[in-house]
One Martini backbone bead per residue (centre of mass of N, CA, C, O) as a GRO file, in nm:
protein
  100
    1MET     BB    1   0.292  -3.087   2.986
    2ALA     BB    2   0.578  -3.166   2.821
    3ARG     BB    3   0.679  -3.429   2.594
    4LYS     BB    4   0.988  -3.608   2.496
    5VAL     BB    5   1.042  -3.884   2.288
    6GLU     BB    6   1.330  -4.088   2.234
    7ILE     BB    7   1.457  -4.307   1.985
    8THR     BB    8   1.746  -4.515   1.993
    9LEU     BB    9   1.940  -4.688   1.788
   10ILE     BB   10   2.134  -4.989   1.843
   11ASP     BB   11   2.385  -5.166   1.751
   12ASP     BB   12   2.393  -5.515   1.802
   13LEU     BB   13   2.713  -5.548   1.752
   14ASP     BB   14   2.872  -5.249   1.840
   15GLY     BB   15   2.687  -4.990   1.975
   16SER     BB   16   2.619  -4.816   1.775
   17THR     BB   17   2.447  -4.628   1.559
   18ALA     BB   18   2.149  -4.696   1.422
   19THR     BB   19   1.966  -4.701   1.087
   20ASP     BB   20   1.848  -5.007   1.097
   21THR     BB   21   1.596  -5.254   1.046
   22VAL     BB   22   1.653  -5.594   0.997
   23HIS     BB   23   1.483  -5.832   0.806
   24PHE     BB   24   1.473  -6.200   0.857
   25GLY     BB   25   1.497  -6.541   0.742
   26LEU     BB   26   1.522  -6.881   0.897
   27ASP     BB   27   1.394  -7.183   0.932
   28GLY     BB   28   1.100  -7.039   1.009
   29SER     BB   29   1.239  -6.777   1.116
   30HIS     BB   30   1.215  -6.455   1.255
   31TYR     BB   31   1.411  -6.152   1.213
   32GLU     BB   32   1.568  -5.870   1.400
   33ILE     BB   33   1.809  -5.601   1.338
   34ASP     BB   34   2.016  -5.350   1.460
   35LEU     BB   35   2.187  -5.129   1.223
   36GLY     BB   36   2.430  -5.001   1.068
   37GLU     BB   37   2.531  -4.935   0.763
   38ASP     BB   38   2.783  -5.129   0.761
   39ASN     BB   39   2.639  -5.386   0.878
   40ALA     BB   40   2.409  -5.400   0.674
   41ARG     BB   41   2.590  -5.432   0.431
   42LYS     BB   42   2.728  -5.698   0.520
   43LEU     BB   43   2.475  -5.873   0.548
   44ARG     BB   44   2.375  -5.834   0.252
   45ALA     BB   45   2.640  -5.947   0.121
   46ALA     BB   46   2.635  -6.229   0.255
   47LEU     BB   47   2.340  -6.299   0.132
   48ALA     BB   48   2.334  -6.246  -0.181
   49PRO     BB   49   2.416  -6.531  -0.308
   50TYR     BB   50   2.149  -6.664  -0.201
   51ILE     BB   51   1.925  -6.469  -0.293
   52SER     BB   52   1.991  -6.496  -0.605
   53GLN     BB   53   1.903  -6.824  -0.590
   54ALA     BB   54   1.637  -6.764  -0.475
   55ARG     BB   55   1.307  -6.793  -0.376
   56ARG     BB   56   1.009  -6.668  -0.313
   57SER     BB   57   0.799  -6.674  -0.053
   58THR     BB   58   0.455  -6.733   0.062
   59ALA     BB   59   0.517  -6.671   0.328
   60TYR     BB   60   0.355  -6.577   0.641
   61SER     BB   61   0.258  -6.398   0.903
   62ALA     BB   62   0.023  -6.326   1.132
   63SER     BB   63   0.098  -6.014   1.136
   64GLU     BB   64   0.055  -5.982   0.811
   65ALA     BB   65  -0.235  -6.063   0.728
   66PRO     BB   66  -0.399  -5.794   0.765
   67ALA     BB   67  -0.239  -5.632   0.549
   68ILE     BB   68  -0.296  -5.817   0.313
   69ARG     BB   69  -0.602  -5.817   0.317
   70ALA     BB   70  -0.639  -5.508   0.288
   71TRP     BB   71  -0.497  -5.478   0.025
   72ALA     BB   72  -0.657  -5.685  -0.147
   73ALA     BB   73  -0.929  -5.551  -0.117
   74GLU     BB   74  -0.830  -5.270  -0.244
   75ASN     BB   75  -0.724  -5.463  -0.509
   76GLY     BB   76  -0.966  -5.684  -0.600
   77PHE     BB   77  -0.943  -5.908  -0.397
   78LYS     BB   78  -1.065  -6.215  -0.282
   79VAL     BB   79  -1.110  -6.228   0.078
   80SER     BB   80  -1.102  -6.360   0.365
   81GLU     BB   81  -1.097  -6.323   0.721
   82ARG     BB   82  -1.002  -6.623   0.712
   83GLY     BB   83  -0.731  -6.804   0.660
   84ARG     BB   84  -0.586  -6.885   0.384
   85LEU     BB   85  -0.372  -6.751   0.161
   86HIS     BB   86  -0.320  -6.700  -0.157
   87SER     BB   87  -0.044  -6.689  -0.349
   88GLU     BB   88  -0.135  -6.456  -0.549
   89VAL     BB   89  -0.171  -6.250  -0.319
   90ILE     BB   90   0.109  -6.262  -0.197
   91ASP     BB   91   0.265  -6.194  -0.454
   92ALA     BB   92   0.128  -5.917  -0.509
   93TYR     BB   93   0.207  -5.788  -0.240
   94ARG     BB   94   0.520  -5.821  -0.272
   95GLU     BB   95   0.534  -5.655  -0.531
   96ALA     BB   96   0.419  -5.390  -0.396
   97HIS     BB   97   0.617  -5.481  -0.129
   98PRO     BB   98   0.954  -5.522  -0.142
   99GLU     BB   99   1.026  -5.447   0.176
  100SER     BB  100   0.878  -5.710   0.310
   0.00000   0.00000   0.00000
């Protein structure tokens, strides 16, 4: 028996079809929201003046740590299996993965 499962993203603001899940953080909390092109553009435009004046944080979530550690090990960084990741490792990871 064949089965086809389709997932449709719905814009969390207006109920239209979403094209993107936008991830962002504020005050130590991380968020994601499904948005269509127009609403995603509006959100990015609203945040742009603040982002342009901000500096990148070396903070990372617990769910990101395994990916950062794996990337770092594959790219010649010495990292432990547990514990805090050094800022130079996080900065290098972020530079290599600007969409993160």
